[in-house]
C-alpha positions in Angstrom: -23.5 -14.4 -10.6 -25.8 -11.5 -11.2 -29.6 -10.8 -11.4 -30.9 -11.1 -14.7 -32.7 -7.8 -16.2 -36.4 -8.5 -16.4 -37.3 -8.2 -20.0 -40.3 -6.0 -19.8 -37.7 -3.3 -17.9 -37.4 0.1 -20.3 -33.6 0.2 -21.1 -32.5 3.7 -21.0 -31.2 5.0 -24.3 -28.2 6.1 -23.4 -25.3 7.4 -25.7 -21.5 7.3 -24.8 -21.3 10.6 -26.9 -23.6 13.7 -27.2 -24.5 15.4 -30.5 -21.9 18.0 -29.7 -19.5 15.4 -29.7 -18.9 15.6 -25.8 -19.0 12.6 -23.2 -22.3 12.1 -21.8 -23.6 9.9 -18.9 -23.1 6.0 -19.3 -22.6 4.9 -15.9 -21.3 1.7 -15.3 -19.0 -1.0 -13.4 -15.9 -2.6 -14.6 -12.6 -4.2 -13.9 -9.9 -2.7 -15.8 -5.9 -2.4 -16.1 -4.7 1.7 -16.2 -2.6 2.5 -18.6 -1.9 6.1 -17.3 0.1 7.1 -15.1 2.2 3.7 -15.8 2.8 4.6 -19.5 2.1 8.4 -19.2 4.3 9.3 -22.0 2.9 7.2 -24.4 -0.5 7.9 -23.3 0.0 11.7 -23.8 1.6 11.3 -27.3 -1.4 9.3 -28.5 -3.7 11.7 -27.3 -2.0 14.7 -28.8 -1.5 12.9 -32.3 -5.4 12.2 -31.9 -6.5 15.9 -30.4 -4.3 18.1 -32.7 -5.7 16.4 -36.1 -8.9 18.4 -37.1 -9.9 16.0 -40.0 -9.5 13.4 -36.8 -11.8 15.1 -34.3 -14.3 16.3 -37.0 -15.7 12.8 -36.7 -14.2 11.3 -33.3 -14.3 12.8 -29.8 -10.5 11.5 -28.7 -10.8 10.5 -25.0 -8.4 12.0 -22.4 -5.3 10.6 -21.9 -5.5 9.8 -18.4 -8.6 7.6 -19.1 -6.8 5.2 -21.1 -6.8 1.6 -19.7 -7.3 -2.2 -21.0 -10.5 -3.6 -19.9 -10.1 -7.0 -18.2 -13.7 -7.8 -17.3 -16.3 -6.0 -18.7 -19.2 -6.3 -16.0 -22.3 -3.8 -16.2 -23.7 -0.5 -17.4 -26.6 1.3 -16.7 -27.7 0.9 -20.5 -27.8 -2.8 -19.9 -29.9 -3.1 -16.9 -32.1 -0.4 -17.6 -34.5 1.3 -14.9 -33.4 -0.9 -11.8 -29.9 0.3 -12.3 -29.6 1.5 -8.5 -31.3 -1.3 -7.1 -29.4 -3.6 -9.1 -25.8 -2.2 -7.9 -27.3 -2.0 -4.3 -28.5 -5.8 -4.6 -25.3 -7.0 -6.1 -23.1 -5.4 -3.9 -21.6 -8.6 -1.9 -20.6 -9.7 -5.6 -18.8 -6.8 -6.7 -17.1 -6.9 -3.2 -15.9 -10.6 -3.9 -14.9 -9.6 -7.5 -12.5 -7.1 -5.5 -11.3 -9.1 -2.9 -10.4 -12.3 -5.5 -8.3 -9.2 -7.5 -6.6 -8.3 -4.3 -5.7 -12.2 -3.6 -4.8 -12.9 -6.8 -3.6 -9.4 -8.5 -3.3 -9.2 -12.1 -0.5 -7.2 -13.6 -1.0 -7.4 -17.3 2.0 -6.4 -20.1 1.5 -5.8 -23.4 3.5 -7.5 -26.3 2.1 -6.0 -29.2 -0.7 -3.8 -30.5 -2.3 -3.0 -33.7 -4.6 0.0 -34.6 -8.2 -0.5 -35.2 -10.5 2.3 -36.4 -14.6 1.9 -36.9 -17.1 3.1 -34.5 -14.1 3.8 -32.2 -10.3 4.0 -32.5 -8.7 1.6 -30.2 -5.5 -0.1 -29.8 -6.0 -3.9 -29.9 -3.7 -5.5 -27.9 -1.7 -9.1 -27.3 -1.0 -10.0 -24.0 1.6 -12.9 -22.9 0.0 -16.2 -22.8 0.3 -16.6 -19.1 -1.4 -13.0 -18.5 -4.2 -14.0 -20.6 -4.7 -17.3 -18.9 -4.4 -15.7 -15.5 -7.5 -13.3 -16.5 -9.4 -16.2 -17.7 -8.8 -18.3 -14.7 -10.0 -15.8 -12.4 -13.0 -14.6 -14.4 -14.1 -18.3 -14.3 -13.3 -18.4 -10.8 -16.1 -15.9 -10.4 -18.3 -17.2 -12.8 -17.8 -14.0 -14.9 -15.8 -15.6 -17.8 -18.4 -14.0 -20.4 -17.2 -10.6 -19.5 -13.7 -11.1 -20.8 -13.5 -9.1 -24.2 -13.4 -11.0 -27.2 -10.2 -9.1 -28.1 -8.2 -7.1 -25.2 -7.8 -3.2 -26.4 -7.2 0.1 -25.5 -10.1 2.3 -26.7 -8.9 6.1 -27.7 -11.8 8.1 -29.1 -15.3 7.4 -29.7 -16.9 8.6 -33.2 -19.4 11.5 -33.1 -22.9 10.8 -33.9 -24.6 12.0 -37.0 -21.4 12.4 -39.1 -22.1 11.3 -42.3 -18.6 10.2 -44.7 -17.9 9.0 -47.9 -16.0 5.8 -48.6 -13.3 7.7 -49.8 -12.8 9.8 -46.9 -13.3 7.2 -44.6 -10.6 5.4 -46.2 -8.4 8.5 -46.1 -9.0 9.2 -42.3 -8.4 5.4 -41.6 -5.4 5.5 -43.2 -4.2 8.7 -41.5 -5.1 7.5 -38.0 -3.3 4.1 -38.5 0.0 6.1 -40.0 -0.1 8.5 -37.2 -0.5 6.1 -34.5 1.9 3.5 -35.8 4.8 6.7 -35.6 4.0 6.4 -31.6 3.6 2.4 -31.7 7.3 1.9 -33.5 9.0 4.0 -31.0 7.7 2.4 -28.1 9.6 -0.5 -26.2 7.4 -3.8 -25.6 6.4 -5.3 -23.7 4.5 -2.3 -22.2 3.4 -2.8 -18.4 0.4 -1.7 -17.3 -1.2 -1.1 -13.8 -2.8 -3.7 -11.9 -6.3 -4.9 -12.9 -8.9 -3.4 -10.5 -12.7 -3.1 -10.1 -13.9 0.3 -10.8 -17.0 2.6 -11.3 -17.4 5.0 -14.4 -20.2 7.7 -14.7 -18.9 8.2 -18.4 -16.2 7.0 -20.7 -13.5 9.5 -19.5 -12.6 8.2 -15.9 -12.8 5.0 -13.9 -12.5 5.2 -10.4 -11.5 2.5 -8.1 -14.3 1.1 -6.2 -14.3 -0.8 -2.7 -17.7 -2.1 -3.6 -19.0 -0.9 0.1 -21.3 1.4 -1.1 -23.5 1.9 -4.0 -21.6 5.0 -5.9 -24.9 6.0 -8.0 -27.5 5.9 -5.2 -27.0 9.9 -4.5 -27.7 10.3 -8.5 -31.2 11.6 -8.2 -31.3 13.0 -11.5 -29.6 12.2 -14.9 -25.8 13.1 -14.9 -25.0 16.2 -16.6 -21.6 16.5 -18.6 -19.1 19.5 -18.5 -18.5 21.7 -21.6 -14.8 19.8 -21.7 -13.7 16.3 -22.9 -11.5 15.3 -19.7 -14.1 14.7 -16.8 -11.1 13.5 -14.4 -13.7 13.0 -11.5 -16.0 11.2 -14.0 -15.7 7.7 -15.9 -16.5 4.6 -18.6 -16.9 1.5 -19.9 -18.1 -1.3 -22.3 -16.3 -0.6 -25.0 -17.1 -3.6 -26.8 -20.2 -3.2 -28.4 -18.6 -0.7 -30.9 -15.3 -2.2 -31.1 -15.5 -4.4 -33.7 -18.3 -3.0 -36.0 -17.9 -1.3 -39.9 -15.6 1.8 -40.4 -18.6 3.7 -41.5 -19.4 6.3 -39.0 -22.7 7.5 -40.0 -25.7 6.5 -37.4 
């Protein structure tokens, strides 16, 4: 469906989290089902647990609660495409618009049957959907010829690891156990199935916000210089994607 990147093109070396533990520019487009504000109380409880624990925040940068979402189709990022990013998005606007129109015609309203905490290079909730909901996502993606963009495991990313943070195996095991224990308290208090929002085409500038996109215009075209992040973690006018490449790696946090 999409124009493949020229192998000779230089890929920008973008990091989702900078050396200070703040979210850095990482532009992309995706299809997500937002958890917030549909499940505001749940999201804010999760964020509070992560953000208030100094042991956790030493190694991870929690995402803002209003950014929590489940990716249904992970489309493209500037990191993947390279220096032709702006041109790539502009050229493929008709394809992105078709995705949006298909989602409008055949809306997807996922609900979560159960979830499990995952701790590795990110902290996430791996989620299980009803079979018919998962099948609808697959059918929609196949109709658009983008079935390869469906995540291998549906998940909600809560935090990314901070770079250059070495950790011993003993401390890593302690950290993992503490995160799982704390988050499981909230999960056990949650009533399932947990309904989340309709899947929508979105663009993002970093991992802290996902903005619904009509694919009428290139949202990145006016960015003449690299984006600059603010001093805070909650950039509610900016956003995310592509959690997959870090989701299923080792629990070692050093880079």
